[in-house]
C-alpha positions as CSV (number, residue, x, y, z in Angstrom):
1,M,65.3,-50.6,140.9
2,S,67.3,-52.9,143.2
3,G,64.4,-53.3,145.6
4,L,62.4,-55.0,142.5
5,S,62.5,-58.8,141.6
6,R,63.7,-60.1,138.3
7,R,59.9,-60.5,137.1
8,D,59.4,-56.7,137.9
9,L,62.3,-55.7,136.0
10,V,61.2,-57.7,132.6
11,I,58.0,-55.8,133.0
12,A,59.8,-52.5,133.4
13,A,61.9,-53.3,130.4
14,T,59.5,-55.1,128.2
15,G,56.1,-53.6,129.3
16,F,54.9,-57.2,129.1
17,A,55.1,-59.5,132.5
18,V,56.9,-62.8,132.2
19,T,54.1,-65.1,132.5
20,P,53.4,-66.3,129.0
21,L,50.7,-64.6,127.2
22,S,48.2,-66.2,125.5
23,A,47.5,-66.9,121.9
24,R,44.5,-64.6,121.6
25,R,46.2,-62.1,123.9
26,I,49.5,-61.9,121.7
27,A,47.1,-62.1,118.9
28,A,45.2,-58.8,119.8
29,A,48.5,-56.3,120.3
30,E,51.7,-55.3,118.7
31,L,54.4,-56.1,121.1
32,R,57.3,-53.6,120.4
33,V,60.4,-54.5,122.8
34,D,61.6,-51.5,124.7
35,L,65.1,-51.8,125.6
36,S,65.4,-48.1,127.2
37,K,65.2,-49.6,131.0
38,E,67.7,-52.3,130.3
39,R,70.5,-51.9,132.0
40,V,74.1,-51.4,130.3
41,G,76.8,-54.6,130.6
42,Q,74.4,-56.8,131.9
43,P,72.2,-59.4,129.9
44,P,68.8,-58.5,128.4
45,L,65.8,-59.0,130.4
46,A,63.6,-58.7,127.8
47,F,65.2,-61.9,126.0
48,Q,66.5,-65.2,127.7
49,P,70.3,-65.7,126.6
50,V,70.4,-69.8,126.0
51,V,73.4,-70.2,124.0
52,G,76.3,-67.2,123.3
53,T,76.9,-64.3,125.3
54,W,74.4,-61.2,124.8
55,R,74.1,-58.0,126.7
56,V,73.0,-54.6,126.4
57,V,75.8,-52.0,125.3
58,Q,74.9,-48.5,124.4
59,D,75.0,-47.2,120.8
60,G,74.6,-43.7,120.7
61,A,71.4,-42.4,122.0
62,D,69.9,-46.2,122.1
63,K,70.7,-48.9,124.0
64,V,71.0,-52.1,122.0
65,I,71.4,-56.1,122.2
66,M,75.2,-57.2,121.4
67,V,75.6,-60.5,120.8
68,D,79.4,-60.9,121.5
69,G,81.4,-63.8,119.4
70,Q,84.2,-63.2,121.0
71,P,83.8,-65.4,124.0
72,W,83.0,-68.1,121.7
73,K,86.0,-67.7,119.6
74,A,88.4,-67.6,122.6
75,N,87.2,-70.8,124.3
76,Q,86.4,-72.9,121.3
77,N,87.3,-76.3,123.3
78,N,85.0,-75.1,125.8
79,R,82.0,-73.8,124.1
80,T,79.7,-76.4,125.7
81,A,80.2,-75.6,129.4
82,L,77.3,-74.5,131.2
83,L,75.0,-75.1,128.5
84,A,72.9,-77.9,129.9
85,E,72.4,-75.7,133.0
86,R,71.1,-73.0,130.9
87,A,68.8,-75.2,129.2
88,R,67.2,-76.7,132.3
89,S,66.6,-73.3,133.6
90,F,65.2,-72.2,129.9
91,Y,62.3,-74.9,129.8
92,N,63.1,-77.3,133.3
93,A,64.9,-80.3,134.1
94,S,62.5,-82.8,132.6
95,Q,63.1,-81.6,129.2
96,E,66.0,-84.1,128.4
97,D,65.8,-83.8,124.9
98,F,66.5,-80.3,124.7
99,I,69.6,-80.8,127.2
100,D,70.9,-83.5,124.7
101,N,70.7,-81.3,122.0
102,V,71.5,-78.1,123.5
103,K,75.1,-79.1,123.6
104,Q,75.1,-79.6,119.8
105,F,74.0,-76.5,118.7
106,A,76.8,-74.6,120.5
107,Y,77.7,-73.1,117.3
108,Y,74.3,-70.8,117.3
109,P,74.1,-68.6,119.6
110,I,70.4,-67.7,120.4
111,A,68.2,-65.9,122.7
112,T,64.3,-66.0,123.0
113,L,62.2,-63.5,123.6
114,N,60.5,-63.6,127.4
115,G,56.5,-63.2,127.2
116,V,56.0,-64.9,124.1
117,D,55.7,-68.8,124.1
118,N,53.7,-69.6,121.0
119,F,54.0,-67.6,117.7
120,S,52.3,-69.0,114.8
121,N,51.1,-66.4,112.3
122,G,52.0,-63.2,111.7
123,A,55.3,-60.9,111.6
124,I,58.5,-60.5,113.5
125,S,61.0,-57.7,112.5
126,L,64.3,-56.1,113.7
127,K,67.3,-53.8,113.2
128,F,70.2,-55.2,113.1
129,K,74.0,-54.0,112.4
130,T,77.1,-56.2,111.6
131,I,80.0,-55.2,114.3
132,A,82.5,-58.0,113.4
133,G,83.3,-61.8,113.0
134,D,86.5,-63.6,111.4
135,L,84.5,-66.8,111.0
136,D,81.1,-65.4,110.4
137,R,78.9,-62.3,110.6
138,C,75.5,-63.5,110.5
139,S,72.0,-61.8,112.0
140,G,68.7,-64.1,112.7
141,I,65.5,-64.2,113.9
142,L,64.9,-66.8,115.8
143,F,61.4,-69.2,115.4
144,N,59.4,-72.0,116.0
145,V,61.5,-73.0,119.0
146,K,60.5,-76.2,120.3
147,P,60.9,-77.8,123.7
148,N,63.2,-80.8,122.7
149,G,65.6,-77.9,121.2
150,D,64.6,-77.8,117.5
151,W,64.5,-74.4,115.7
152,L,64.0,-72.3,112.6
153,S,65.8,-69.2,111.8
154,T,65.9,-66.8,108.8
155,R,69.3,-64.8,108.7
156,Y,71.1,-62.0,106.8
157,N,75.2,-63.3,106.3
158,D,77.7,-60.6,105.7
159,T,80.4,-63.1,104.4
160,E,78.1,-64.0,101.6
161,Y,75.9,-61.5,101.4
162,N,72.7,-63.8,101.3
163,I,69.7,-64.4,102.9
164,T,69.1,-68.0,104.0
165,L,66.3,-70.3,105.6
166,W,67.5,-72.8,108.2
167,T,66.4,-75.6,110.2
168,F,67.7,-77.5,113.3
169,H,65.9,-80.8,114.0
170,D,67.2,-83.5,116.0
171,G,70.6,-81.7,116.7
172,I,71.3,-81.0,112.5
173,R,71.1,-77.9,110.9
174,K,70.1,-77.9,107.2
175,M,69.5,-75.1,104.9
176,V,65.9,-75.2,103.6
177,R,65.9,-72.2,101.2
178,R,68.7,-69.7,100.0
179,G,67.6,-66.0,98.5
180,P,70.0,-64.5,95.9
181,G,73.1,-63.5,96.9
182,R,75.6,-60.5,96.2
183,E,73.6,-57.9,94.8
184,P,71.4,-56.6,96.0
185,W,72.6,-57.8,99.5
186,H,75.9,-56.5,99.6
187,L,74.6,-54.3,102.6
188,A,77.0,-51.5,103.9
189,R,78.7,-52.9,107.6
190,D,78.4,-51.0,110.6
191,Q,75.0,-49.4,109.3
192,W,71.7,-50.5,110.4
193,H,69.3,-52.4,108.3
194,D,65.7,-54.1,108.4
195,L,65.5,-57.6,108.8
196,K,61.6,-58.8,108.7
197,M,59.7,-62.3,108.6
198,T,56.2,-63.0,107.6
199,V,54.1,-66.4,108.0
200,S,50.7,-67.2,107.2
201,G,50.0,-70.4,107.6
202,T,52.8,-72.6,105.5
203,D,53.6,-69.5,103.6
204,F,57.0,-68.0,104.9
205,K,58.8,-64.6,103.4
206,T,61.8,-62.8,104.5
207,Y,62.5,-58.7,103.6
208,I,65.7,-57.2,103.8
209,N,65.2,-53.3,103.9
210,G,61.6,-53.7,102.9
211,Q,62.7,-55.9,99.8
212,L,61.4,-59.5,99.3
213,A,64.5,-61.8,99.7
214,L,63.3,-65.0,99.9
215,E,59.8,-67.1,100.0
216,Y,59.1,-70.6,100.6
217,T,56.5,-72.9,101.3
218,L,56.9,-74.5,104.8
219,P,55.8,-78.2,105.1
220,E,54.0,-77.4,108.1
221,P,52.6,-74.6,110.4
222,V,54.9,-72.8,113.1
223,S,54.4,-72.5,116.4
224,G,56.6,-72.0,119.4
225,K,59.1,-69.6,120.9
226,I,61.2,-66.5,118.9
227,G,63.9,-64.5,119.4
228,L,67.4,-63.6,118.2
229,W,69.8,-65.5,116.5
230,S,73.5,-65.5,115.2
231,K,76.4,-67.9,114.4
232,T,79.8,-68.5,115.8
233,D,82.2,-65.8,116.6
234,S,79.8,-63.0,114.9
235,T,79.1,-59.9,116.7
236,S,76.3,-57.8,116.4
237,Y,73.6,-55.2,117.3
238,F,69.9,-55.4,117.4
239,K,67.3,-53.3,118.5
240,D,63.6,-52.4,117.3
241,Y,62.3,-56.1,118.1
242,V,58.9,-56.1,117.0
243,V,56.0,-58.6,116.7
244,E,52.5,-58.6,115.3
245,S,50.3,-61.9,115.6
246,A,47.6,-62.5,112.7
């Protein structure tokens, strides 16, 4: 595949072109991210790593995406290095709001899905597995990512055993709603679990392993990029990322 361009490699890895999908096109299809043609040891082509260390690893018979928290932990004093450069390539040099804010969310590794610029209504699901983390062990879905760096995320925390909806706005992260902790969300570590979010207008829900874990009425409908989310030194595996648009 050495003769292929990065665009060709992304198409091969995902089945979708890098060219942003129109709202009509994504609404007419279910997008399932295929990692089978990704290269182990390399950053994923299906996703655009923005903050943190993301790469493809082998897990049994499957290729999966790993967010690796060890480099973050080893370089806490330098965690903002190169973030501005990554942010410029993520949107472009004119997005100075994003450049300014990206340094402030260095605590939160994120990677956005290529080919989907405007998810609004529907469902996003994935499988995650907690691997390691001393400060945190978090795995989540990123959505409503705006050009200025604002975003929303829903995540499972393996240290608190709860599900939470977070907002990041103007460089500040705040909890929006926390689902019940402990039982029944004390999930077995090193096993795969299902995380799913649904949004219809302002109606938002999160499910863990098929069980409703959190529901909330958003202040306004969402519209923006989507992807993967983690926190500080968390190391997690992700696979089976599926987008369904209503």
